[in-house]
N, C-alpha and C positions, 0 to 999 in steps of 0.2 A: 510351516508356512507351505501352502499347497502350490504346485507347480504353477497351474494357471495365475495365482496371486503374484507370483514371483516374475513371471512373464508381464503382466500388467505393470508392475512397478518399473521393470527394465524398459518396455517400450515406453511409458510415460517419460521417463528420465530421458530417453533417446530422442524423444520428439515424434515416435512413429504412430501416427493417427490408425493407420490400417491395422498395425498389430494391437494397439490398445482395443480397437472395435472388435477384434477376434476374441481377445482375452476377455471383455466384457460379455459377448456373446456366448463365449465357452464357461461361464459361470463364475468368473472371478469376482472377487469382492471389491467393490469401488472404493470402500473405506479402508482396504488393507495398510497397514503401516509398515514402513523399512525401519531400521534400526535406530534412525533418530526421530521416530513416529511421524514422518511425512506420509502423506496420502499421496496417492498417484496425481489428485489434482492439485495439490501443493508443490509437487516435483514439477509439473507442467507449466505451472504459473511462475516458479522461479527461473526457469529456463525461456520463458515467454513462448512457450511451444502452444499457440493459441487453437490449431486445429485438434490437437488433443485434448485440450479444455472443453472444446465443444463437445467432443463425444462423451466426455465424463459428466459435464453439465447435463446433457440429455439421458444420461444413464442415472441422474439422481445423486452425483456426488456432492458432498457438504462442503460448501463454500468457505465455512467457518471452522472447520476441524483444525485444531491447533496442534503443532508437533512439540518436542521437547523445549524448543527456545521460544514458544509461544507466537510462532509465525502460522500465519494461515494464507490459503490461497489469495483470499481477499487481500489481507493486510499488507502481502508482499507485492502487490501492484503498486503500492505507493513506494515502495524501494527501487522497484524496477522502472517505474514511470510509464508503464504499458497502458496506452489508452485502448488497445486493441483487446488486451486481456480485460480490463473493466468492463468493458462492453459485452464481453462473453458472460462475465461472472455475474454482473448486476442484476440481469434477469432472474437469477437463483435466488435473490432476496438475501444478500450478505446482512450480517448484523453490523450496522455503522456505527455502533458503539463497543463493538468487540475490541480489545486493546492488545498490543503487543507487549513484550517484556519490559519495555520503557514506560507502560501504560500510555501509549499514543494509537491513535487512530490513522487510518491510511494516509491522510492528506499531510500529516506532520513530517514524516520522512521524505515525501514528493517535494515539500517546501524546502526542507534542509538540503535536498540534493539537486535542486534547480529543474524540477521536473515541470515545466511550466504548462505544457499541454495538459498533463495529467491533472494538475491542480484546477486549471480551467474547467476541464470536463467534470471532476468530481463535485465542484462546487455549482456547476450548471444542472447536473442531472439527479443530484441526490439531496436530501436533507442533513448532510453530516453536520456536526456539531463544529462550525469553523472555529470556535473559541475554546476547544476541548483543551485541558489543561493536562498534560503527562506527569509521571511522578518526579520530572525534574524541575517540575513547576513552569513548563515553557509550553506556549501554544505553538502553533505552526507558525504564526509571525514571529514571534520570538526566534524560533528554531531558524526561520530564514536568515534574520539577522545575524544571530549569533553564530551559527555554524555555516552560513553561506559566504560567498566571496565578495559581495556587494556589487556585482557585476549586472549586466543587462538581465539575465535570467532571473535572479533574486529579485531585482527592482520590479519585474514584471509580475513576479509572486507575490510581492508586498502590495503592488496595486490591486491585484486580484483578491487578496486576502482583506485588505482594507474595505474593498467594495462590499465585501460580504460578512466583515465582523466588527470587533470593537478593537481599536487601536489602542485604548487605555489600559488594558489588561497587563500588569506588570509580573515580573518572575516572582518566585518564591521570596526574594530579597527585596522585592519592592522596585527593582530598576525596571523601567519601561523599555519597550523596543527603540523609541527615539534615543534614550539615554545610551542604550548599547551601540546603536547605529552611529551616534556622536563619538562615543569611545574609540570605535573601529576605524574612524576617518571614512565611513560611508556616505559621502555628502549628497548624493542623488537619493538615497533612501531615507536619510534624515530629512530631506525636504519634503518627501512624500508623507512622512510621518508628522509633519509640523501641521 
């Protein structure tokens, strides 16, 4: 690996936008990969280094480049819940159908983790498939119910997903989100689903 490429990876990981710009202007490959196949843009997205991401997107970095774990800069916005990073990456045209290692799109982990602002934003400004089913047989709604805590954040996510999607989609075993909510004692979510 060239020194300038190594400097770019290190600067992206550290969140140093000035050093990232210098490396790019010095001829660094914006698609260089580290030992886990992460690009500088993916490193920036993982750490929510928004200014670094701006520099890399302006330099043409690929928002869909996936690492060894099938994460991409775009997909991890759903994990981190960063609306600021979503707004930086969206103009670069991410593939909203690209999936992570679980077969999910970005709003599924956001729904599971209770990232209300992210779910609201991605549903409002993209045409993401709200009812995408991952390899577990779960939609974002099912993940919010099955893996969420039933609290206010997950209740709001359920409201948002219901407004945009299909409440009748069941998991791979035919169990609906309502049945999961009732089993877990999530009365408020169950009421929303009725």
